[in-house]
N, C-alpha and C positions, 0 to 999 in steps of 0.2 A: 621864373626860370622855366624854359621850355626845352624839351628834347623830342627828337623824332625816332620812331620805331616803325618797322614794317607793319606790325600788328600790336595793338594795345591789349589784345586778348591772349597773346602768347606768353604765359607766365614763365615758361622755361627761359625765355630771352630777357624778360623783365626782372626776374629775381636777382641777377647779378647787379643790376642798377640799384635795386632796393638796398642790397647789402652795401654796395660801394658808397651810396649817399647817406646811409644811416638815417638819422633824424631829419636831415635835410630833404630826404625823399618826399616828404609831405609837401615841400615847396616846389617840387618838380611837376610840371604839367607835361604829360606825354601825349603827343599827337601822331597820327599815322601819316607817313610820307613814303613815296616811292621814287627812287632815282630815275625811273623811266616815265614818270608822270609829272609833267611841268606844273600843272595846277595844284597838285597835292603838295609840292615843294613850296610854291609861292604862297599858298594858303597857310602852310605851317609857319612861315616866317612873318606873317602879318602882325604888326604891332611890336616887333622885336627892335631893340636898340642896337644890339650886337648879334652877329652871326658867326659861329665857328663851325665850319663844314669839314668834317673828318670822315664821312662815310665814303666808302669805296669798296667795290667787290673784292673779295679775297678768297677765292675758291681753295678748298683743301686739295682737290684733285685738279690736274691740268685741265683747263677748259678745252672744249672742242675746237674753238677758234679764238683768236685774239679779240674779236668783236664782242664776245660774251663778257669780257672784262672791260674793254675800252669804252664801249658805248655807254654803259651805266656810269662809268667814272666821268666821262666828258659831260654827259647830260646832268649829272649831279652838280658839277661845278657850274655849268651854264645856268641851271635853274636856281642855284643858290645866289648867283650874281643877280639874276632877274628878281628874285625875292628881296634882295637887299635894295634894289632900286625902288 
């Protein structure tokens, strides 16, 4: 089982995963991926049988432009499809 995170070193973000997965966390391989970096997304999916892509920007405050939210969302889906191929 593999999951992606922006940083494998950010314990604040990883702690909820550890808690949610409980004992299964030991079976989870976390790799870094960036919605704006095609190669990181494709590399993260190498060897996977199934892909569930749920990542999308969700800013707490209103973004300065729609592009701040739309571009990472579109790229993430596009790169997930490329990784699946």
